[in-house]
SERODO-684308 format. One record per residue: x, y, z of N, C-alpha, C in turn; residue in one letter. Coordinates in steps of 0.1 Angstrom, whole numbers, padded with zeros to 4 digits. Layout:
<pts>
X/Y/Z/X/Y/Z/X/Y/Z/a
...
</pts>
This chain:
<pts>
-0024/-0323/1158/-0017/-0313/1165/-0021/-0299/1160/x
-0026/-0291/1169/-0032/-0278/1165/-0022/-0267/1168/x
-0024/-0256/1160/-0015/-0244/1162/-0017/-0239/1176/x
-0029/-0238/1181/-0032/-0233/1194/-0025/-0241/1205/x
-0025/-0254/1203/-0019/-0263/1213/-0004/-0261/1213/x
0002/-0259/1201/0017/-0256/1201/0020/-0243/1207/x
0012/-0233/1205/0015/-0220/1211/0014/-0221/1226/x
0004/-0228/1231/0002/-0230/1245/0014/-0238/1251/x
0020/-0247/1244/0032/-0254/1248/0043/-0245/1252/x
0046/-0235/1243/0056/-0226/1245/0052/-0216/1257/x
0040/-0211/1256/0036/-0202/1267/0036/-0208/1281/x
0032/-0220/1282/0032/-0227/1295/0046/-0228/1300/x
0055/-0233/1292/0069/-0234/1296/0075/-0221/1300/x
0071/-0210/1293/0076/-0197/1296/0070/-0192/1309/x
0057/-0194/1311/0051/-0189/1323/0056/-0196/1336/x
0058/-0209/1335/0063/-0216/1347/0077/-0211/1350/x
0085/-0210/1340/0099/-0206/1342/0100/-0191/1347/x
0092/-0182/1342/0092/-0168/1346/0088/-0167/1360/x
0078/-0174/1364/0073/-0173/1378/0083/-0180/1388/x
0088/-0191/1385/0097/-0199/1394/0111/-0193/1396/x
0116/-0187/1385/0130/-0183/1385/0133/-0173/1396/x
0126/-0162/1398/0129/-0153/1409/0127/-0158/1422/x
0118/-0167/1424/0115/-0174/1437/0127/-0183/1440/x
0131/-0191/1430/0142/-0200/1432/0155/-0192/1435/x
0157/-0181/1428/0169/-0173/1430/0170/-0169/1445/x
0159/-0164/1451/0160/-0160/1465/0163/-0172/1474/x
0158/-0184/1471/0160/-0196/1479/0175/-0200/1477/x
0180/-0199/1465/0194/-0203/1462/0204/-0194/1470/x
0201/-0181/1470/0210/-0172/1477/0209/-0175/1492/x
0197/-0178/1497/0196/-0180/1511/0203/-0192/1517/x
0205/-0203/1508/0212/-0215/1512/0226/-0215/1507/x
0231/-0204/1501/0245/-0204/1497/0248/-0211/1484/x
0237/-0214/1476/0240/-0220/1463/0242/-0209/1453/x
0255/-0206/1451/0258/-0194/1443/0272/-0195/1437/x
0273/-0187/1426/0286/-0187/1419/0294/-0175/1423/x
0306/-0177/1427/0315/-0166/1431/0323/-0162/1420/x
0326/-0149/1418/0334/-0144/1407/0347/-0152/1405/x
0350/-0157/1393/0361/-0166/1390/0371/-0158/1381/x
0382/-0153/1385/0391/-0146/1376/0396/-0153/1364/x
0395/-0167/1364/0399/-0174/1352/0389/-0173/1341/x
0377/-0170/1344/0367/-0171/1334/0365/-0158/1326/x
0367/-0146/1332/0365/-0134/1325/0371/-0122/1333/x
0378/-0113/1326/0385/-0103/1333/0376/-0095/1342/x
0380/-0093/1354/0372/-0087/1365/0367/-0073/1360/x
0375/-0065/1353/0371/-0052/1348/0359/-0053/1338/x
0359/-0064/1331/0348/-0065/1321/0336/-0072/1326/x
0337/-0079/1338/0326/-0087/1343/0317/-0078/1351/x
0304/-0077/1348/0295/-0068/1356/0292/-0073/1370/x
0297/-0085/1373/0293/-0091/1386/0304/-0089/1396/x
0302/-0081/1406/0311/-0080/1417/0308/-0088/1429/x
0296/-0094/1429/0292/-0103/1440/0287/-0116/1435/x
0284/-0125/1444/0280/-0139/1440/0266/-0138/1434/x
0264/-0148/1424/0252/-0149/1417/0245/-0162/1420/x
0232/-0163/1421/0225/-0175/1424/0227/-0185/1413/x
0229/-0198/1416/0230/-0209/1407/0217/-0216/1406/x
0216/-0226/1398/0205/-0236/1398/0193/-0232/1389/x
0195/-0222/1380/0184/-0218/1371/0180/-0229/1362/x
0188/-0239/1361/0184/-0251/1352/0172/-0258/1358/x
0171/-0258/1371/0159/-0264/1377/0146/-0257/1373/x
0146/-0244/1373/0134/-0237/1369/0131/-0239/1354/x
0141/-0240/1346/0139/-0243/1331/0133/-0257/1330/x
0139/-0266/1337/0134/-0280/1335/0120/-0281/1340/x
0116/-0274/1351/0102/-0274/1356/0093/-0269/1344/x
0097/-0258/1338/0089/-0253/1327/0087/-0263/1315/x
0099/-0270/1312/0099/-0279/1301/0090/-0292/1305/x
0092/-0297/1317/0086/-0310/1320/0071/-0308/1322/x
0067/-0296/1327/0052/-0294/1329/0046/-0292/1315/x
0052/-0284/1307/0046/-0281/1294/0046/-0294/1285/x
0058/-0300/1283/0059/-0312/1274/0051/-0323/1279/x
0049/-0325/1292/0041/-0337/1297/0027/-0334/1295/x
0022/-0322/1298/0007/-0320/1296/0004/-0320/1281/x
0011/-0312/1273/0007/-0311/1259/0012/-0323/1251/x
0022/-0330/1256/0026/-0342/1249/0015/-0353/1250/x
0009/-0354/1262/-0002/-0363/1264/-0014/-0360/1255/x
-0016/-0347/1253/-0028/-0342/1245/-0025/-0343/1230/x
-0014/-0338/1226/-0011/-0335/1212/-0004/-0347/1204/x
0003/-0355/1211/0011/-0366/1205/0003/-0379/1205/x
0006/-0387/1195/0000/-0400/1195/0008/-0409/1205/x
0002/-0420/1209/0009/-0429/1219/0023/-0433/1214/x
0024/-0436/1201/0037/-0440/1196/0047/-0429/1197/x
0043/-0416/1198/0052/-0405/1199/0054/-0401/1213/x
0043/-0401/1221/0044/-0396/1235/0053/-0405/1244/x
0053/-0418/1241/0061/-0427/1249/0076/-0424/1248/x
0082/-0423/1236/0096/-0419/1235/0099/-0405/1240/x
0089/-0396/1239/0090/-0382/1244/0092/-0382/1259/x
0084/-0391/1266/0086/-0392/1280/0099/-0398/1284/x
0103/-0408/1277/0116/-0414/1279/0127/-0404/1278/x
0126/-0396/1268/0136/-0385/1265/0136/-0375/1277/x
0125/-0372/1282/0124/-0363/1294/0130/-0369/1306/x
0128/-0382/1308/0134/-0389/1319/0149/-0389/1318/x
0155/-0391/1307/0169/-0390/1305/0174/-0376/1307/x
0166/-0366/1303/0170/-0352/1305/0171/-0349/1320/x
0161/-0356/1328/0162/-0354/1342/0175/-0360/1348/x
0179/-0371/1342/0192/-0377/1346/0204/-0368/1343/x
0203/-0361/1332/0214/-0351/1329/0213/-0340/1338/x
0201/-0336/1342/0199/-0325/1352/0205/-0329/1366/x
0203/-0341/1370/0209/-0346/1382/0224/-0347/1382/x
0229/-0351/1370/0244/-0351/1369/0249/-0336/1370/x
0242/-0327/1364/0247/-0313/1365/0245/-0308/1380/x
0235/-0312/1386/0233/-0308/1400/0244/-0313/1409/x
0248/-0326/1407/0259/-0331/1414/0272/-0324/1411/x
0274/-0320/1398/0285/-0313/1394/0286/-0299/1400/x
0275/-0293/1402/0275/-0279/1408/0279/-0280/1423/x
0274/-0291/1429/0277/-0292/1444/0290/-0298/1447/x
0295/-0308/1439/0306/-0316/1443/0318/-0314/1434/x
0316/-0309/1421/0327/-0308/1411/0335/-0321/1410/x
0329/-0332/1405/0336/-0344/1403/0347/-0343/1392/x
0356/-0352/1392/0367/-0352/1382/0360/-0353/1368/x
0366/-0347/1358/0361/-0347/1344/0358/-0361/1339/x
0367/-0371/1343/0365/-0384/1338/0353/-0391/1343/x
0349/-0387/1356/0337/-0392/1361/0324/-0387/1354/x
0325/-0374/1352/0313/-0368/1344/0312/-0374/1330/x
0324/-0375/1324/0324/-0381/1310/0319/-0395/1310/x
0322/-0403/1320/0316/-0417/1321/0301/-0417/1322/x
0296/-0408/1330/0281/-0408/1332/0275/-0403/1319/x
0281/-0393/1312/0275/-0388/1300/0275/-0399/1289/x
0286/-0407/1289/0287/-0418/1279/0276/-0429/1282/x
0274/-0432/1295/0263/-0441/1298/0250/-0436/1294/x
0247/-0423/1296/0235/-0417/1292/0233/-0417/1276/x
0244/-0416/1269/0244/-0417/1255/0240/-0431/1250/x
0246/-0441/1257/0243/-0455/1253/0229/-0458/1256/x
0224/-0454/1268/0210/-0456/1271/0201/-0449/1261/x
0205/-0438/1256/0197/-0431/1246/0195/-0439/1233/x
0206/-0444/1228/0205/-0452/1216/0198/-0465/1218/x
0199/-0470/1230/0193/-0483/1233/0178/-0482/1234/x
0173/-0471/1240/0159/-0470/1243/0151/-0460/1235/x
0158/-0451/1228/0152/-0441/1220/0155/-0443/1205/x
0168/-0444/1202/0171/-0446/1188/0184/-0437/1184/x
0187/-0437/1171/0199/-0430/1167/0196/-0422/1155/x
0207/-0415/1150/0206/-0407/1138/0202/-0415/1126/x
0192/-0411/1118/0188/-0418/1106/0196/-0412/1094/x
0197/-0420/1084/0204/-0416/1072/0218/-0421/1070/x
0222/-0429/1081/0235/-0435/1081/0234/-0450/1084/x
0243/-0459/1081/0243/-0472/1085/0244/-0473/1101/x
0237/-0482/1107/0237/-0483/1121/0251/-0483/1128/x
0260/-0490/1121/0274/-0491/1127/0280/-0477/1128/x
0276/-0468/1119/0281/-0454/1120/0272/-0446/1129/x
0259/-0447/1127/0249/-0439/1134/0250/-0440/1149/x
0251/-0452/1154/0251/-0454/1168/0262/-0447/1176/x
0275/-0450/1172/0286/-0442/1179/0285/-0427/1176/x
0280/-0423/1165/0279/-0409/1162/0269/-0403/1172/x
0258/-0410/1174/0247/-0405/1183/0253/-0404/1197/x
0260/-0414/1202/0265/-0414/1215/0275/-0402/1217/x
0284/-0401/1207/0294/-0390/1207/0286/-0376/1207/x
0275/-0376/1199/0268/-0363/1199/0262/-0360/1212/x
0257/-0370/1220/0251/-0367/1233/0262/-0362/1242/x
0273/-0369/1243/0285/-0365/1251/0290/-0351/1247/x
0292/-0349/1234/0298/-0337/1229/0289/-0325/1231/x
0276/-0326/1228/0268/-0314/1230/0264/-0311/1244/x
0264/-0321/1253/0263/-0318/1267/0274/-0309/1272/x
0286/-0312/1267/0298/-0304/1271/0298/-0291/1263/x
0293/-0291/1251/0293/-0279/1243/0285/-0268/1249/x
0273/-0271/1253/0264/-0262/1260/0270/-0257/1273/x
0276/-0267/1280/0282/-0264/1293/0294/-0254/1291/x
0302/-0256/1281/0313/-0247/1278/0308/-0233/1273/x
0297/-0233/1265/0292/-0221/1260/0285/-0212/1271/x
0282/-0218/1282/0276/-0211/1293/0287/-0203/1301/x
0294/-0194/1294/0305/-0187/1300/0304/-0172/1301/x
0292/-0167/1297/0289/-0153/1297/0274/-0150/1298/x
0270/-0140/1305/0256/-0137/1307/0248/-0138/1294/x
0238/-0146/1293/0229/-0146/1282/0232/-0154/1270/x
0245/-0159/1270/0249/-0165/1257/0242/-0179/1255/x
0244/-0188/1265/0239/-0202/1263/0223/-0201/1263/x
0217/-0194/1272/0202/-0194/1272/0197/-0187/1259/x
0203/-0176/1255/0198/-0170/1242/0200/-0179/1230/x
0212/-0185/1229/0215/-0194/1218/0206/-0206/1218/x
0203/-0212/1229/0194/-0223/1230/0180/-0219/1226/x
0175/-0208/1229/0162/-0203/1225/0161/-0202/1210/x
0171/-0196/1204/0171/-0194/1189/0173/-0208/1182/x
0182/-0216/1188/0184/-0229/1181/0172/-0238/1181/x
0164/-0237/1192/0152/-0245/1193/0141/-0239/1185/x
0141/-0226/1182/0132/-0221/1172/0135/-0227/1159/x
0148/-0228/1155/0152/-0235/1143/0147/-0249/1142/x
0148/-0257/1153/0144/-0271/1153/0129/-0272/1152/x
0122/-0262/1158/0107/-0262/1157/0103/-0260/1142/x
0109/-0251/1136/0106/-0248/1121/0110/-0260/1113/x
0121/-0266/1116/0125/-0278/1109/0115/-0290/1111/x
0110/-0291/1123/0100/-0301/1126/0087/-0299/1118/x
0083/-0286/1117/0071/-0283/1109/0073/-0287/1095/x
0085/-0283/1089/0087/-0286/1075/0089/-0301/1072/x
0094/-0308/1081/0096/-0323/1079/0085/-0332/1086/x
0075/-0325/1091/0063/-0332/1097/0068/-0341/1108/x
0075/-0336/1117/0080/-0343/1129/0074/-0337/1141/x
0063/-0342/1145/0055/-0336/1156/0062/-0336/1170/x
0070/-0347/1172/0077/-0347/1185/0087/-0336/1186/x
0095/-0334/1175/0104/-0323/1175/0098/-0310/1177/x
0087/-0307/1170/0080/-0295/1172/0076/-0292/1186/x
0069/-0302/1193/0065/-0300/1206/0076/-0298/1216/x
0086/-0307/1215/0097/-0306/1225/0105/-0293/1223/x
0107/-0289/1210/0115/-0277/1208/0108/-0265/1213/x
0094/-0264/1211/0087/-0252/1216/0087/-0252/1231/x
0086/-0263/1238/0087/-0263/1253/0101/-0258/1257/x
0111/-0261/1250/0125/-0256/1254/0126/-0241/1251/x
0120/-0237/1239/0120/-0223/1236/0113/-0215/1247/x
0101/-0219/1251/0095/-0211/1262/0103/-0211/1275/x
0108/-0222/1279/0116/-0222/1291/0129/-0214/1291/x
0136/-0216/1280/0149/-0209/1279/0147/-0194/1277/x
0137/-0190/1270/0134/-0176/1268/0130/-0170/1282/x
0122/-0177/1289/0118/-0172/1302/0129/-0170/1311/x
0139/-0180/1311/0151/-0179/1319/0160/-0168/1314/x
0161/-0166/1301/0170/-0156/1295/0166/-0142/1301/x
0154/-0139/1304/0150/-0126/1309/0157/-0123/1322/x
0161/-0133/1329/0168/-0131/1342/0183/-0133/1340/x
0187/-0139/1329/0201/-0143/1326/0208/-0134/1317/x
0201/-0125/1310/0208/-0116/1301/0217/-0106/1309/x
0226/-0100/1302/0236/-0091/1309/0229/-0079/1315/x
0232/-0076/1328/0239/-0084/1338/0230/-0094/1344/x
0234/-0106/1345/0225/-0117/1349/0222/-0116/1364/x
0210/-0120/1367/0205/-0122/1381/0207/-0136/1387/x
0208/-0145/1377/0209/-0159/1381/0216/-0167/1370/x
0224/-0177/1373/0230/-0186/1363/0223/-0199/1363/x
0224/-0206/1351/0218/-0219/1350/0227/-0230/1357/x
0240/-0227/1358/0249/-0237/1364/0250/-0250/1355/x
0258/-0259/1359/0259/-0272/1352/0246/-0279/1352/x
0238/-0276/1362/0224/-0282/1363/0216/-0279/1351/x
0217/-0267/1346/0210/-0263/1334/0217/-0267/1321/x
0230/-0264/1321/0237/-0266/1308/0238/-0280/1304/x
0240/-0290/1313/0241/-0304/1309/0227/-0309/1305/x
0217/-0304/1312/0203/-0308/1308/0200/-0302/1294/x
0203/-0290/1291/0200/-0284/1278/0208/-0290/1267/x
0221/-0293/1271/0229/-0300/1261/0224/-0313/1257/x
0219/-0321/1267/0213/-0334/1263/0201/-0332/1254/x
0192/-0322/1258/0180/-0320/1249/0184/-0316/1235/x
0195/-0307/1234/0199/-0303/1221/0204/-0315/1213/x
0211/-0324/1219/0216/-0336/1212/0205/-0345/1208/x
0195/-0348/1216/0185/-0358/1213/0174/-0352/1204/x
0171/-0339/1206/0161/-0333/1197/0168/-0333/1183/x
0181/-0330/1182/0188/-0330/1170/0187/-0344/1163/x
0189/-0354/1172/0188/-0368/1167/0175/-0372/1161/x
0164/-0369/1169/0151/-0373/1164/0146/-0364/1153/x
0153/-0352/1151/0149/-0344/1139/0153/-0351/1126/x
0162/-0360/1127/0166/-0368/1115/0156/-0378/1111/x
0145/-0380/1119/0135/-0390/1116/0124/-0384/1108/x
0125/-0371/1104/0114/-0365/1097/0115/-0368/1082/x
0106/-0361/1074/0106/-0363/1060/0114/-0352/1053/x
0126/-0356/1048/0135/-0347/1041/0135/-0349/1026/x
0139/-0338/1019/0140/-0339/1005/0151/-0349/1000/x
0161/-0350/1008/0173/-0359/1004/0181/-0362/1017/x
0190/-0371/1015/0199/-0376/1026/0207/-0364/1032/x
0212/-0355/1023/0220/-0345/1028/0213/-0336/1038/x
0201/-0332/1035/0193/-0324/1044/0190/-0331/1057/x
0188/-0344/1056/0185/-0352/1069/0197/-0351/1078/x
0209/-0351/1073/0221/-0351/1082/0226/-0337/1085/x
0226/-0328/1075/0233/-0316/1077/0224/-0304/1082/x
0211/-0305/1080/0202/-0294/1085/0203/-0294/1101/x
0201/-0306/1107/0203/-0305/1122/0217/-0301/1127/x
0227/-0305/1119/0241/-0302/1123/0243/-0287/1122/x
0237/-0280/1112/0239/-0266/1110/0232/-0259/1122/x
0221/-0264/1127/0214/-0257/1138/0222/-0258/1151/x
0230/-0268/1153/0238/-0269/1165/0253/-0264/1162/x
0255/-0259/1151/0269/-0256/1147/0276/-0244/1155/x
0268/-0235/1160/0274/-0224/1168/0280/-0230/1181/x
0273/-0239/1187/0278/-0245/1199/0291/-0254/1196/x
0290/-0261/1185/0301/-0270/1181/0313/-0262/1177/x
0311/-0251/1171/0322/-0242/1167/0330/-0237/1179/x
0322/-0232/1189/0329/-0227/1201/0337/-0238/1208/x
0331/-0250/1209/0339/-0261/1216/0351/-0264/1208/x
0350/-0265/1195/0361/-0269/1186/0372/-0258/1187/x
0368/-0245/1187/0377/-0234/1189/0385/-0235/1202/x
0378/-0237/1213/0384/-0237/1226/0394/-0249/1227/x
0389/-0261/1223/0398/-0273/1224/0411/-0271/1215/x
0409/-0266/1203/0421/-0263/1195/0430/-0253/1201/x
0425/-0243/1207/0433/-0232/1213/0441/-0238/1225/x
0434/-0246/1233/0441/-0251/1245/0451/-0262/1241/x
0448/-0270/1231/0458/-0280/1226/0470/-0273/1220/x
0467/-0262/1212/0478/-0255/1205/0488/-0248/1216/x
0482/-0244/1227/0490/-0237/1237/0494/-0246/1249/x
0492/-0259/1247/0496/-0268/1258/0489/-0267/1271/x
0476/-0264/1270/0468/-0262/1282/0458/-0274/1284/x
0454/-0277/1296/0445/-0288/1298/0431/-0285/1291/x
0426/-0294/1284/0414/-0292/1276/0402/-0289/1285/x
0402/-0295/1297/0390/-0293/1305/0392/-0281/1315/x
0402/-0274/1314/0404/-0263/1323/0398/-0250/1318/x
0390/-0243/1325/0383/-0232/1321/0392/-0220/1318/x
0389/-0212/1308/0397/-0199/1306/0388/-0189/1299/x
0394/-0179/1294/0386/-0168/1288/0389/-0167/1273/x
0390/-0178/1266/0393/-0178/1252/0382/-0184/1243/x
0370/-0184/1249/0358/-0188/1241/0355/-0178/1230/x
0347/-0182/1220/0343/-0172/1210/0336/-0160/1215/x
0328/-0162/1226/0321/-0151/1232/0330/-0141/1238/x
0340/-0146/1245/0350/-0137/1252/0358/-0129/1241/x
0362/-0136/1231/0370/-0129/1220/0361/-0119/1213/x
0349/-0123/1210/0340/-0113/1204/0338/-0101/1213/x
0337/-0103/1226/0335/-0091/1235/0347/-0082/1235/x
0359/-0088/1235/0371/-0079/1234/0372/-0072/1220/x
0369/-0080/1210/0370/-0074/1196/0360/-0062/1195/x
0348/-0064/1201/0338/-0054/1200/0337/-0043/1211/x
0349/-0041/1217/0350/-0030/1227/0346/-0035/1241/x
0349/-0047/1244/0347/-0053/1258/0332/-0052/1262/x
0323/-0055/1252/0309/-0054/1255/0303/-0068/1254/x
0297/-0073/1265/0290/-0085/1265/0278/-0085/1257/x
0270/-0074/1257/0258/-0073/1249/0261/-0074/1234/x
0272/-0067/1229/0276/-0068/1215/0279/-0083/1212/x
0287/-0089/1220/0290/-0103/1218/0278/-0112/1217/x
0268/-0110/1226/0256/-0117/1225/0248/-0115/1212/x
0247/-0102/1208/0240/-0099/1196/0246/-0105/1184/x
0259/-0105/1183/0266/-0111/1172/0263/-0126/1171/x
0265/-0133/1183/0262/-0147/1183/0248/-0151/1180/x
0238/-0143/1185/0224/-0145/1182/0222/-0144/1167/x
0229/-0134/1161/0227/-0131/1146/0233/-0143/1138/x
0244/-0148/1143/0250/-0160/1136/0241/-0172/1137/x
0235/-0174/1149/0226/-0185/1151/0213/-0183/1142/x
0208/-0172/1140/0196/-0169/1131/0200/-0172/1117/x
0212/-0169/1113/0217/-0171/1100/0219/-0186/1098/x
0224/-0194/1108/0225/-0208/1106/0211/-0214/1106/x
0201/-0209/1113/0187/-0214/1112/0182/-0213/1098/x
0185/-0201/1091/0180/-0199/1078/0187/-0209/1068/x
0200/-0211/1069/0207/-0220/1061/0202/-0234/1063/x
0199/-0238/1076/0195/-0252/1079/0181/-0254/1072/x
0172/-0245/1072/0159/-0246/1065/0161/-0248/1050/x
0171/-0240/1044/0173/-0241/1030/0179/-0255/1027/x
0188/-0260/1035/0194/-0273/1033/0184/-0284/1034/x
0174/-0282/1043/0163/-0293/1045/0154/-0294/1033/x
0151/-0283/1027/0140/-0283/1017/0144/-0280/1002/x
0156/-0275/1000/0161/-0271/0987/0166/-0284/0980/x
0167/-0282/0966/0173/-0293/0959/0188/-0295/0963/x
0193/-0306/0960/0206/-0310/0965/0217/-0300/0962/x
0219/-0295/0949/0230/-0286/0947/0229/-0273/0955/x
0217/-0268/0957/0215/-0256/0965/0218/-0259/0979/x
0213/-0270/0984/0216/-0274/0998/0231/-0275/1001/x
0238/-0281/0991/0253/-0282/0993/0259/-0268/0994/x
0255/-0259/0985/0261/-0246/0985/0257/-0239/0999/x
0245/-0240/1003/0241/-0234/1016/0249/-0239/1027/x
0251/-0252/1028/0259/-0258/1039/0273/-0254/1039/x
0279/-0254/1027/0293/-0249/1025/0294/-0235/1030/x
0285/-0226/1026/0285/-0212/1030/0284/-0211/1045/x
0276/-0219/1051/0274/-0218/1066/0287/-0222/1073/x
0292/-0234/1070/0304/-0239/1076/0316/-0231/1073/x
0317/-0226/1061/0328/-0217/1057/0328/-0204/1065/x
0316/-0199/1067/0314/-0187/1074/0319/-0188/1089/x
0315/-0200/1095/0319/-0202/1109/0334/-0204/1110/x
0340/-0211/1100/0355/-0212/1100/0362/-0199/1098/x
0356/-0190/1090/0362/-0177/1088/0361/-0168/1101/x
0349/-0169/1107/0348/-0162/1120/0357/-0167/1131/x
0359/-0181/1131/0368/-0186/1141/0383/-0182/1138/x
0386/-0181/1125/0400/-0177/1122/0402/-0162/1126/x
0392/-0154/1124/0393/-0140/1128/0394/-0139/1143/x
0386/-0146/1150/0386/-0145/1165/0399/-0151/1170/x
0405/-0161/1164/0418/-0166/1168/0429/-0155/1169/x
0428/-0145/1160/0438/-0135/1160/0434/-0122/1167/x
0423/-0123/1175/0420/-0112/1184/0431/-0111/1195/x
0436/-0099/1197/0446/-0097/1207/0439/-0096/1221/x
0442/-0107/1229/0436/-0107/1243/0448/-0103/1252/x
0445/-0093/1261/0455/-0090/1271/0457/-0102/1280/x
0468/-0101/1288/0472/-0113/1297/0461/-0117/1306/x
0453/-0107/1312/0443/-0110/1321/0431/-0116/1314/x
0429/-0112/1301/0417/-0117/1294/0419/-0131/1289/x
0431/-0136/1288/0433/-0149/1282/0440/-0159/1291/x
0444/-0155/1302/0451/-0164/1311/0442/-0175/1316/x
0448/-0186/1320/0440/-0197/1325/0442/-0198/1340/x
</pts>
């Protein structure tokens, strides 16, 4: 695996996505595949969108990922690595189709959850599971991770630029982790996602020209879960790094989901009903009703988690423990502060 080949992996995914996204945007608007402003999701006065926005950006990202990963996976990976990589991409396509159906038909949450669970079971059956734990624990944890992270990315896609920007930075972290732990499949797949999500972010940053929709968020959530799983197959200094470095990289998404679920449960609200109480919304209100400021803070937190994850992966166990506690403690402190942000009735209603 050459440095040039890895750079081309990211550049190819970026180029395909950058070229296809504006073309697909025009097509989506022409056929009425668009998102109309939803007052449940974000206060109208704070939302820069007064008109419908094209959906389906997930298709252009997946095009970038599949072209790049297929071409360079065949060239750069050994047969023992390329075969599971292609299976992973096939399952990511299934997640994409589930999201596509969700965008068009909005099935009941239980139906979507059932399909996500089936996809998780197929993943552990044909790809594998988290290493570093007994199989009796690792298999259900992996299935839960697939279901949970698909929904986490979907829930985090609640404000312009948030999910696409965080996925870009998270996958940079996984690529670095793959380099340090000699995991070539993680490096290649992560860089393909980096290129595609960054290319899409250029059109999705505030104020967005196109949204990824469930088509994109479920596909990216699946990739986040499975790349995180196979990242545990690398060469780590100790068991703690194997388990907690990947977890730290995904922790911003996990924190937002945990925050929202706890908030809705505490206030007697349906867990699956959308509202404006995500960490991103509360950051925006706290920082003067600015989506850009909320994005920048979340990006900064993700970069900080990337740094801690690398420390956890390579440092001696006592230092790794301190770094992990610092990271998780910081996220809890941030969540606690955001819990007490005063949201006006329009900003927090469901």
